[in-house]
A tleap script that builds the chain and sets N, CA, C and O, in Angstrom:
source leaprc.protein.ff14SB
mol = sequence {
  NMET ALA PRO LEU TYR ASP LEU ARG LYS GLN
  ILE GLU LEU PHE LEU ALA GLY LEU LEU ILE
  LEU ILE ALA LEU LEU TYR GLY GLY PHE ARG
  ALA TYR PRO LEU LEU ALA GLY PRO ASN ILE
  THR ILE TYR SER PRO LYS ASP GLY GLU THR
  VAL ALA SER SER THR PHE GLN ILE THR GLY
  ILE VAL LEU ARG THR LYS GLU ILE THR ILE
  GLN GLY ARG PRO ILE THR ILE ASP THR GLU
  GLY HIE PHE SER GLU THR LEU ILE SER GLN
  GLU PRO TYR THR ILE VAL VAL LEU THR ALA
  THR ASP ASN TYR GLY SER LYS ILE THR LYS
  THR LEU ARG ILE ILE PRO LYS CASP
}
set mol.1.N position { 101.689 82.096 173.628 }
set mol.1.CA position { 100.220 82.110 173.726 }
set mol.1.C position { 99.618 83.494 173.503 }
set mol.1.O position { 98.503 83.606 172.994 }
set mol.2.N position { 100.318 84.514 173.865 }
set mol.2.CA position { 99.836 85.867 173.792 }
set mol.2.C position { 99.528 86.303 172.347 }
set mol.2.O position { 98.484 86.913 172.119 }
set mol.3.N position { 100.406 86.009 171.358 }
set mol.3.CA position { 100.148 86.472 170.000 }
set mol.3.C position { 98.892 85.874 169.401 }
set mol.3.O position { 98.176 86.540 168.653 }
set mol.4.N position { 98.622 84.619 169.725 }
set mol.4.CA position { 97.436 83.943 169.203 }
set mol.4.C position { 96.134 84.615 169.815 }
set mol.4.O position { 95.144 84.866 169.127 }
set mol.5.N position { 96.223 84.871 171.116 }
set mol.5.CA position { 95.111 85.539 171.814 }
set mol.5.C position { 94.834 86.939 171.178 }
set mol.5.O position { 93.684 87.315 170.955 }
set mol.6.N position { 95.921 87.683 170.899 }
set mol.6.CA position { 95.743 88.994 170.301 }
set mol.6.C position { 95.145 88.918 168.886 }
set mol.6.O position { 94.327 89.760 168.516 }
set mol.7.N position { 95.537 87.943 168.119 }
set mol.7.CA position { 94.953 87.776 166.823 }
set mol.7.C position { 93.470 87.439 166.875 }
set mol.7.O position { 92.671 87.951 166.091 }
set mol.8.N position { 93.125 86.576 167.806 }
set mol.8.CA position { 91.713 86.229 168.019 }
set mol.8.C position { 90.883 87.447 168.455 }
set mol.8.O position { 89.746 87.623 168.016 }
set mol.9.N position { 91.435 88.236 169.278 }
set mol.9.CA position { 90.750 89.469 169.755 }
set mol.9.C position { 90.555 90.449 168.606 }
set mol.9.O position { 89.494 91.058 168.468 }
set mol.10.N position { 91.606 90.597 167.770 }
set mol.10.CA position { 91.479 91.493 166.615 }
set mol.10.C position { 90.419 91.030 165.603 }
set mol.10.O position { 89.700 91.842 165.019 }
set mol.11.N position { 90.340 89.688 165.410 }
set mol.11.CA position { 89.321 89.155 164.515 }
set mol.11.C position { 87.944 89.392 165.083 }
set mol.11.O position { 87.028 89.754 164.344 }
set mol.12.N position { 87.769 89.193 166.404 }
set mol.12.CA position { 86.489 89.428 167.036 }
set mol.12.C position { 86.051 90.893 166.934 }
set mol.12.O position { 84.881 91.184 166.688 }
set mol.13.N position { 86.990 91.794 167.123 }
set mol.13.CA position { 86.683 93.204 167.011 }
set mol.13.C position { 86.293 93.597 165.576 }
set mol.13.O position { 85.352 94.361 165.355 }
set mol.14.N position { 87.053 93.045 164.602 }
set mol.14.CA position { 86.741 93.307 163.203 }
set mol.14.C position { 85.355 92.797 162.832 }
set mol.14.O position { 84.602 93.504 162.162 }
set mol.15.N position { 84.999 91.569 163.258 }
set mol.15.CA position { 83.685 90.992 162.936 }
set mol.15.C position { 82.560 91.774 163.614 }
set mol.15.O position { 81.493 91.969 163.032 }
set mol.16.N position { 82.806 92.219 164.847 }
set mol.16.CA position { 81.800 93.008 165.564 }
set mol.16.C position { 81.566 94.344 164.840 }
set mol.16.O position { 80.422 94.769 164.682 }
set mol.17.N position { 82.655 95.006 164.399 }
set mol.17.CA position { 82.583 96.238 163.650 }
set mol.17.C position { 81.846 96.026 162.343 }
set mol.17.O position { 81.003 96.840 161.968 }
set mol.18.N position { 82.156 94.929 161.634 }
set mol.18.CA position { 81.509 94.620 160.342 }
set mol.18.C position { 79.987 94.409 160.565 }
set mol.18.O position { 79.166 94.872 159.773 }
set mol.19.N position { 79.643 93.721 161.629 }
set mol.19.CA position { 78.237 93.461 161.944 }
set mol.19.C position { 77.519 94.759 162.223 }
set mol.19.O position { 76.393 94.941 161.758 }
set mol.20.N position { 78.114 95.654 162.953 }
set mol.20.CA position { 77.522 96.952 163.275 }
set mol.20.C position { 77.378 97.779 161.983 }
set mol.20.O position { 76.367 98.455 161.790 }
set mol.21.N position { 78.383 97.723 161.107 }
set mol.21.CA position { 78.289 98.471 159.843 }
set mol.21.C position { 77.162 97.951 158.990 }
set mol.21.O position { 76.418 98.736 158.403 }
set mol.22.N position { 77.019 96.623 158.908 }
set mol.22.CA position { 75.894 96.012 158.091 }
set mol.22.C position { 74.594 96.428 158.712 }
set mol.22.O position { 73.678 96.765 157.963 }
set mol.23.N position { 74.432 96.437 160.002 }
set mol.23.CA position { 73.188 96.849 160.672 }
set mol.23.C position { 72.846 98.296 160.337 }
set mol.23.O position { 71.696 98.624 160.043 }
set mol.24.N position { 73.876 99.168 160.386 }
set mol.24.CA position { 73.607 100.587 160.067 }
set mol.24.C position { 73.202 100.784 158.615 }
set mol.24.O position { 72.293 101.562 158.327 }
set mol.25.N position { 73.861 100.094 157.705 }
set mol.25.CA position { 73.530 100.205 156.263 }
set mol.25.C position { 72.116 99.675 156.020 }
set mol.25.O position { 71.351 100.281 155.270 }
set mol.26.N position { 71.762 98.547 156.647 }
set mol.26.CA position { 70.405 98.025 156.511 }
set mol.26.C position { 69.367 98.989 157.054 }
set mol.26.O position { 68.327 99.213 156.434 }
set mol.27.N position { 69.657 99.560 158.221 }
set mol.27.CA position { 68.744 100.552 158.779 }
set mol.27.C position { 68.524 101.731 157.914 }
set mol.27.O position { 67.399 102.219 157.813 }
set mol.28.N position { 69.602 102.238 157.249 }
set mol.28.CA position { 69.484 103.335 156.336 }
set mol.28.C position { 68.695 102.987 155.114 }
set mol.28.O position { 67.926 103.806 154.610 }
set mol.29.N position { 68.878 101.745 154.614 }
set mol.29.CA position { 68.082 101.267 153.478 }
set mol.29.C position { 66.578 101.229 153.776 }
set mol.29.O position { 65.748 101.622 152.956 }
set mol.30.N position { 66.267 100.750 154.960 }
set mol.30.CA position { 64.861 100.616 155.347 }
set mol.30.C position { 64.253 101.992 155.697 }
set mol.30.O position { 63.041 102.172 155.572 }
set mol.31.N position { 65.079 102.964 156.135 }
set mol.31.CA position { 64.571 104.265 156.513 }
set mol.31.C position { 64.465 105.216 155.335 }
set mol.31.O position { 63.845 106.272 155.459 }
set mol.32.N position { 65.056 104.869 154.182 }
set mol.32.CA position { 65.066 105.767 153.031 }
set mol.32.C position { 63.702 106.277 152.614 }
set mol.32.O position { 63.570 107.474 152.358 }
set mol.33.N position { 62.632 105.402 152.526 }
set mol.33.CA position { 61.345 105.933 152.147 }
set mol.33.C position { 60.805 106.973 153.144 }
set mol.33.O position { 60.147 107.934 152.744 }
set mol.34.N position { 61.073 106.786 154.382 }
set mol.34.CA position { 60.625 107.749 155.396 }
set mol.34.C position { 61.350 109.060 155.204 }
set mol.34.O position { 60.733 110.124 155.269 }
set mol.35.N position { 62.643 109.004 154.969 }
set mol.35.CA position { 63.436 110.221 154.832 }
set mol.35.C position { 63.217 110.901 153.480 }
set mol.35.O position { 63.228 112.130 153.410 }
set mol.36.N position { 63.024 110.155 152.432 }
set mol.36.CA position { 62.861 110.727 151.064 }
set mol.36.C position { 61.495 111.342 150.847 }
set mol.36.O position { 61.390 112.388 150.208 }
set mol.37.N position { 60.442 110.717 151.364 }
set mol.37.CA position { 59.118 111.201 151.196 }
set mol.37.C position { 58.577 110.872 149.751 }
set mol.37.O position { 59.255 110.218 148.958 }
set mol.38.N position { 57.342 111.351 149.453 }
set mol.38.CA position { 56.790 111.055 148.156 }
set mol.38.C position { 57.420 111.918 147.058 }
set mol.38.O position { 58.042 112.945 147.328 }
set mol.39.N position { 57.240 111.472 145.823 }
set mol.39.CA position { 57.785 112.199 144.666 }
set mol.39.C position { 56.747 112.159 143.502 }
set mol.39.O position { 56.130 111.127 143.242 }
set mol.40.N position { 56.584 113.293 142.831 }
set mol.40.CA position { 55.697 113.399 141.674 }
set mol.40.C position { 56.513 113.823 140.464 }
set mol.40.O position { 57.205 114.840 140.499 }
set mol.41.N position { 56.430 113.034 139.384 }
set mol.41.CA position { 57.048 113.399 138.105 }
set mol.41.C position { 55.907 113.475 137.071 }
set mol.41.O position { 55.174 112.508 136.863 }
set mol.42.N position { 55.779 114.647 136.432 }
set mol.42.CA position { 54.736 114.837 135.445 }
set mol.42.C position { 55.338 114.751 134.062 }
set mol.42.O position { 56.248 115.510 133.730 }
set mol.43.N position { 54.834 113.824 133.243 }
set mol.43.CA position { 55.342 113.663 131.909 }
set mol.43.C position { 54.756 114.712 130.966 }
set mol.43.O position { 55.492 115.352 130.215 }
set mol.44.N position { 53.468 114.886 131.001 }
set mol.44.CA position { 52.799 115.886 130.162 }
set mol.44.C position { 51.488 116.300 130.792 }
set mol.44.O position { 50.853 115.489 131.466 }
set mol.45.N position { 51.064 117.530 130.597 }
set mol.45.CA position { 51.776 118.594 129.977 }
set mol.45.C position { 52.761 119.241 130.968 }
set mol.45.O position { 52.659 119.015 132.173 }
set mol.46.N position { 53.681 120.018 130.480 }
set mol.46.CA position { 54.639 120.744 131.295 }
set mol.46.C position { 54.023 122.044 131.791 }
set mol.46.O position { 53.042 122.533 131.231 }
set mol.47.N position { 54.597 122.587 132.827 }
set mol.47.CA position { 54.110 123.870 133.377 }
set mol.47.C position { 54.208 124.958 132.359 }
set mol.47.O position { 55.259 125.162 131.750 }
set mol.48.N position { 53.080 125.686 132.161 }
set mol.48.CA position { 53.054 126.779 131.199 }
set mol.48.C position { 52.819 126.379 129.750 }
set mol.48.O position { 52.832 127.233 128.864 }
set mol.49.N position { 52.605 125.080 129.496 }
set mol.49.CA position { 52.393 124.589 128.154 }
set mol.49.C position { 51.000 124.919 127.620 }
set mol.49.O position { 50.037 124.982 128.384 }
set mol.50.N position { 50.899 125.125 126.325 }
set mol.50.CA position { 49.602 125.393 125.679 }
set mol.50.C position { 49.055 124.052 125.192 }
set mol.50.O position { 49.765 123.280 124.549 }
set mol.51.N position { 47.803 123.787 125.500 }
set mol.51.CA position { 47.147 122.553 125.064 }
set mol.51.C position { 46.265 122.825 123.862 }
set mol.51.O position { 45.741 123.934 123.759 }
set mol.52.N position { 46.068 121.900 122.958 }
set mol.52.CA position { 45.376 122.094 121.722 }
set mol.52.C position { 43.849 122.203 121.867 }
set mol.52.O position { 43.205 122.828 121.024 }
set mol.53.N position { 43.274 121.628 122.884 }
set mol.53.CA position { 41.795 121.725 122.987 }
set mol.53.C position { 41.442 121.989 124.434 }
set mol.53.O position { 42.313 122.095 125.296 }
set mol.54.N position { 40.127 122.095 124.689 }
set mol.54.CA position { 39.688 122.396 126.060 }
set mol.54.C position { 39.876 121.211 126.996 }
set mol.54.O position { 39.892 121.395 128.213 }
set mol.55.N position { 40.015 120.014 126.471 }
set mol.55.CA position { 40.282 118.864 127.315 }
set mol.55.C position { 41.744 118.447 127.110 }
set mol.55.O position { 42.254 118.552 125.994 }
set mol.56.N position { 42.391 118.005 128.101 }
set mol.56.CA position { 43.756 117.580 127.979 }
set mol.56.C position { 43.997 116.413 128.949 }
set mol.56.O position { 43.262 116.225 129.919 }
set mol.57.N position { 45.054 115.637 128.654 }
set mol.57.CA position { 45.440 114.510 129.460 }
set mol.57.C position { 46.652 114.884 130.272 }
set mol.57.O position { 47.630 115.415 129.747 }
set mol.58.N position { 46.579 114.598 131.586 }
set mol.58.CA position { 47.765 114.785 132.413 }
set mol.58.C position { 48.272 113.432 132.828 }
set mol.58.O position { 47.528 112.641 133.408 }
set mol.59.N position { 49.509 113.153 132.545 }
set mol.59.CA position { 50.141 111.850 132.884 }
set mol.59.C position { 51.426 112.031 133.645 }
set mol.59.O position { 52.102 113.052 133.525 }
set mol.60.N position { 51.754 111.032 134.427 }
set mol.60.CA position { 52.977 111.083 135.235 }
set mol.60.C position { 53.150 109.836 136.062 }
set mol.60.O position { 52.487 108.825 135.831 }
set mol.61.N position { 54.054 109.913 137.041 }
set mol.61.CA position { 54.379 108.824 137.919 }
set mol.61.C position { 54.617 109.364 139.305 }
set mol.61.O position { 55.153 110.460 139.470 }
set mol.62.N position { 54.230 108.615 140.280 }
set mol.62.CA position { 54.513 108.950 141.655 }
set mol.62.C position { 55.305 107.837 142.322 }
set mol.62.O position { 55.090 106.662 142.024 }
set mol.63.N position { 56.203 108.185 143.207 }
set mol.63.CA position { 57.018 107.209 143.900 }
set mol.63.C position { 56.810 107.349 145.415 }
set mol.63.O position { 56.627 108.451 145.931 }
set mol.64.N position { 56.843 106.231 146.097 }
set mol.64.CA position { 56.679 106.211 147.562 }
set mol.64.C position { 55.436 106.941 147.999 }
set mol.64.O position { 55.471 107.766 148.912 }
set mol.65.N position { 54.289 106.620 147.313 }
set mol.65.CA position { 53.042 107.342 147.538 }
set mol.65.C position { 51.944 106.407 147.850 }
set mol.65.O position { 51.821 105.342 147.243 }
set mol.66.N position { 51.120 106.800 148.815 }
set mol.66.CA position { 49.924 106.025 149.186 }
set mol.66.C position { 48.738 106.574 148.428 }
set mol.66.O position { 47.893 105.803 147.972 }
set mol.67.N position { 48.648 107.909 148.278 }
set mol.67.CA position { 47.532 108.557 147.633 }
set mol.67.C position { 47.957 109.777 146.865 }
set mol.67.O position { 48.879 110.481 147.279 }
set mol.68.N position { 47.301 110.045 145.751 }
set mol.68.CA position { 47.522 111.230 144.951 }
set mol.68.C position { 46.187 111.874 144.642 }
set mol.68.O position { 45.201 111.196 144.352 }
set mol.69.N position { 46.173 113.199 144.710 }
set mol.69.CA position { 44.925 113.948 144.383 }
set mol.69.C position { 45.217 115.007 143.340 }
set mol.69.O position { 46.313 115.564 143.287 }
set mol.70.N position { 44.226 115.275 142.517 }
set mol.70.CA position { 44.278 116.419 141.606 }
set mol.70.C position { 43.102 117.296 141.975 }
set mol.70.O position { 41.957 116.843 141.986 }
set mol.71.N position { 43.387 118.562 142.279 }
set mol.71.CA position { 42.392 119.521 142.713 }
set mol.71.C position { 41.641 118.998 143.937 }
set mol.71.O position { 40.470 119.331 144.115 }
set mol.72.N position { 42.285 118.186 144.790 }
set mol.72.CA position { 41.658 117.642 145.987 }
set mol.72.C position { 40.873 116.346 145.764 }
set mol.72.O position { 40.360 115.762 146.719 }
set mol.73.N position { 40.780 115.906 144.536 }
set mol.73.CA position { 40.020 114.699 144.146 }
set mol.73.C position { 40.990 113.498 143.993 }
set mol.73.O position { 41.901 113.551 143.167 }
set mol.74.N position { 40.803 112.439 144.769 }
set mol.74.CA position { 41.731 111.285 144.621 }
set mol.74.C position { 41.652 110.687 143.225 }
set mol.74.O position { 40.576 110.561 142.641 }
set mol.75.N position { 42.815 110.324 142.708 }
set mol.75.CA position { 42.867 109.597 141.409 }
set mol.75.C position { 43.539 108.257 141.593 }
set mol.75.O position { 44.236 108.023 142.581 }
set mol.76.N position { 43.324 107.376 140.626 }
set mol.76.CA position { 43.918 106.041 140.761 }
set mol.76.C position { 45.325 106.022 140.164 }
set mol.76.O position { 45.636 106.748 139.220 }
set mol.77.N position { 46.170 105.154 140.758 }
set mol.77.CA position { 47.479 104.941 140.227 }
set mol.77.C position { 47.621 103.392 140.065 }
set mol.77.O position { 46.997 102.607 140.780 }
set mol.78.N position { 48.477 103.008 139.086 }
set mol.78.CA position { 48.678 101.592 138.919 }
set mol.78.C position { 49.714 101.066 139.891 }
set mol.78.O position { 50.181 101.823 140.742 }
set mol.79.N position { 50.089 99.809 139.802 }
set mol.79.CA position { 50.989 99.206 140.757 }
set mol.79.C position { 52.368 99.815 140.696 }
set mol.79.O position { 53.121 99.741 141.667 }
set mol.80.N position { 52.710 100.410 139.583 }
set mol.80.CA position { 54.056 101.031 139.454 }
set mol.80.C position { 54.065 102.509 139.697 }
set mol.80.O position { 55.116 103.148 139.635 }
set mol.81.N position { 52.865 103.085 139.983 }
set mol.81.CA position { 52.749 104.471 140.341 }
set mol.81.C position { 52.347 105.420 139.192 }
set mol.81.O position { 52.287 106.636 139.378 }
set mol.82.N position { 52.075 104.854 138.015 }
set mol.82.CA position { 51.692 105.678 136.853 }
set mol.82.C position { 50.241 106.165 137.024 }
set mol.82.O position { 49.385 105.455 137.552 }
set mol.83.N position { 49.998 107.402 136.557 }
set mol.83.CA position { 48.647 107.917 136.559 }
set mol.83.C position { 48.357 108.644 135.293 }
set mol.83.O position { 49.275 109.126 134.629 }
set mol.84.N position { 47.078 108.742 134.929 }
set mol.84.CA position { 46.609 109.474 133.782 }
set mol.84.C position { 45.202 109.958 134.019 }
set mol.84.O position { 44.331 109.178 134.404 }
set mol.85.N position { 44.970 111.228 133.795 }
set mol.85.CA position { 43.630 111.832 134.030 }
set mol.85.C position { 43.300 112.796 132.910 }
set mol.85.O position { 44.179 113.467 132.369 }
set mol.86.N position { 42.043 112.857 132.573 }
set mol.86.CA position { 41.575 113.814 131.592 }
set mol.86.C position { 41.001 114.992 132.346 }
set mol.86.O position { 40.178 114.794 133.240 }
set mol.87.N position { 41.401 116.210 132.022 }
set mol.87.CA position { 40.922 117.477 132.657 }
set mol.87.C position { 40.459 118.439 131.648 }
set mol.87.O position { 40.752 118.309 130.460 }
set mol.88.N position { 39.734 119.414 132.104 }
set mol.88.CA position { 39.190 120.504 131.199 }
set mol.88.C position { 39.963 121.781 131.521 }
set mol.88.O position { 40.143 122.142 132.684 }
set mol.89.N position { 40.410 122.451 130.472 }
set mol.89.CA position { 41.069 123.727 130.653 }
set mol.89.C position { 40.102 124.884 130.316 }
set mol.89.O position { 39.205 124.765 129.482 }
set mol.90.N position { 40.337 125.984 131.004 }
set mol.90.CA position { 39.447 127.177 130.798 }
set mol.90.C position { 40.302 128.399 130.538 }
set mol.90.O position { 41.462 128.462 130.947 }
set mol.91.N position { 39.737 129.340 129.876 }
set mol.91.CA position { 40.419 130.637 129.576 }
set mol.91.C position { 40.655 131.379 130.871 }
set mol.91.O position { 39.849 131.149 131.773 }
set mol.92.N position { 41.593 132.197 131.095 }
set mol.92.CA position { 42.807 132.372 130.270 }
set mol.92.C position { 43.814 131.260 130.525 }
set mol.92.O position { 44.653 130.983 129.668 }
set mol.93.N position { 43.747 130.614 131.696 }
set mol.93.CA position { 44.595 129.500 131.965 }
set mol.93.C position { 44.016 128.674 133.132 }
set mol.93.O position { 43.183 129.175 133.888 }
set mol.94.N position { 44.439 127.462 133.272 }
set mol.94.CA position { 43.967 126.564 134.273 }
set mol.94.C position { 45.124 126.224 135.212 }
set mol.94.O position { 46.214 125.889 134.749 }
set mol.95.N position { 44.901 126.306 136.522 }
set mol.95.CA position { 45.882 125.901 137.472 }
set mol.95.C position { 45.527 124.473 137.987 }
set mol.95.O position { 44.426 124.249 138.489 }
set mol.96.N position { 46.452 123.542 137.857 }
set mol.96.CA position { 46.235 122.192 138.290 }
set mol.96.C position { 47.163 121.934 139.488 }
set mol.96.O position { 48.374 122.147 139.423 }
set mol.97.N position { 46.548 121.470 140.576 }
set mol.97.CA position { 47.313 121.181 141.821 }
set mol.97.C position { 47.303 119.710 142.049 }
set mol.97.O position { 46.229 119.124 142.189 }
set mol.98.N position { 48.459 119.072 142.095 }
set mol.98.CA position { 48.614 117.624 142.441 }
set mol.98.C position { 49.269 117.541 143.787 }
set mol.98.O position { 50.258 118.222 144.061 }
set mol.99.N position { 48.703 116.687 144.639 }
set mol.99.CA position { 49.252 116.484 145.988 }
set mol.99.C position { 49.420 114.956 146.182 }
set mol.99.O position { 48.478 114.194 145.965 }
set mol.100.N position { 50.613 114.527 146.588 }
set mol.100.CA position { 50.890 113.142 146.893 }
set mol.100.C position { 51.176 112.992 148.395 }
set mol.100.O position { 51.875 113.821 148.978 }
set mol.101.N position { 50.658 111.974 148.995 }
set mol.101.CA position { 50.861 111.658 150.417 }
set mol.101.C position { 51.444 110.230 150.528 }
set mol.101.O position { 50.957 109.305 149.877 }
set mol.102.N position { 52.476 110.067 151.346 }
set mol.102.CA position { 53.057 108.720 151.586 }
set mol.102.C position { 52.463 108.064 152.815 }
set mol.102.O position { 51.599 108.641 153.476 }
set mol.103.N position { 52.908 106.900 153.114 }
set mol.103.CA position { 52.390 106.113 154.261 }
set mol.103.C position { 52.675 106.754 155.581 }
set mol.103.O position { 52.021 106.413 156.567 }
set mol.104.N position { 53.643 107.693 155.663 }
set mol.104.CA position { 54.028 108.325 156.909 }
set mol.104.C position { 53.393 109.690 157.100 }
set mol.104.O position { 53.635 110.353 158.109 }
set mol.105.N position { 52.574 110.120 156.130 }
set mol.105.CA position { 51.875 111.450 156.258 }
set mol.105.C position { 52.641 112.587 155.603 }
set mol.105.O position { 52.174 113.726 155.616 }
set mol.106.N position { 53.804 112.308 155.031 }
set mol.106.CA position { 54.518 113.388 154.312 }
set mol.106.C position { 53.789 113.737 153.037 }
set mol.106.O position { 53.274 112.838 152.372 }
set mol.107.N position { 53.720 115.008 152.663 }
set mol.107.CA position { 53.056 115.462 151.456 }
set mol.107.C position { 53.978 116.260 150.536 }
set mol.107.O position { 54.910 116.921 150.996 }
set mol.108.N position { 53.718 116.194 149.284 }
set mol.108.CA position { 54.387 117.036 148.286 }
set mol.108.C position { 53.317 117.540 147.334 }
set mol.108.O position { 52.402 116.799 146.975 }
set mol.109.N position { 53.427 118.802 146.923 }
set mol.109.CA position { 52.476 119.396 146.037 }
set mol.109.C position { 53.168 119.993 144.823 }
set mol.109.O position { 54.193 120.663 144.941 }
set mol.110.N position { 52.600 119.743 143.671 }
set mol.110.CA position { 53.113 120.299 142.376 }
set mol.110.C position { 51.971 121.121 141.788 }
set mol.110.O position { 50.820 120.685 141.824 }
set mol.111.N position { 52.260 122.274 141.261 }
set mol.111.CA position { 51.290 123.160 140.631 }
set mol.111.C position { 51.683 123.422 139.173 }
set mol.111.O position { 52.817 123.785 138.864 }
set mol.112.N position { 50.714 123.224 138.309 }
set mol.112.CA position { 50.929 123.489 136.831 }
set mol.112.C position { 49.972 124.576 136.359 }
set mol.112.O position { 48.840 124.670 136.834 }
set mol.113.N position { 50.427 125.376 135.442 }
set mol.113.CA position { 49.607 126.327 134.758 }
set mol.113.C position { 49.453 125.909 133.297 }
set mol.113.O position { 50.433 125.849 132.554 }
set mol.114.N position { 48.222 125.622 132.894 }
set mol.114.CA position { 47.948 125.106 131.556 }
set mol.114.C position { 47.162 126.172 130.790 }
set mol.114.O position { 46.170 126.697 131.295 }
set mol.115.N position { 47.614 126.494 129.550 }
set mol.115.CA position { 47.003 127.523 128.763 }
set mol.115.C position { 46.238 126.819 127.557 }
set mol.115.O position { 46.849 126.107 126.760 }
set mol.116.N position { 44.942 127.040 127.468 }
set mol.116.CA position { 44.228 126.445 126.318 }
set mol.116.C position { 44.503 127.302 125.069 }
set mol.116.O position { 44.662 128.521 125.139 }
set mol.117.N position { 44.551 126.601 123.921 }
set mol.117.CA position { 44.825 127.273 122.623 }
set mol.117.C position { 43.563 128.072 122.237 }
set mol.117.O position { 42.437 127.615 122.436 }
set mol.118.N position { 43.781 129.262 121.686 }
set mol.118.CA position { 42.636 130.103 121.296 }
set mol.118.C position { 41.875 129.538 120.147 }
set mol.118.O position { 40.890 130.131 119.708 }
savepdb mol mol.pdb
quit
């Protein structure tokens, strides 16, 4: 009778460990947005790029973001996080500051220097 009891105990310990492992993995999955924070990816223009006219389009995508601002002014994002805004550049260069905030209050800021063509 002892070997059967030992096997049952080993199976119970294995299943309990497996359940704890699954719970930890799920907790990490759910906590990832809190740990990772917001993210800004700018497609165009790149930092230091020269633009052809005094107006230019800034486009990009944000992830895990509740709000994004350009120069402190909120802009709209679509359901997938894409944004596009038209801005005006001035001589000798324009500094563009983008700030994204997530649901937990974490912020990230990206700064671009845009040079208008002479």
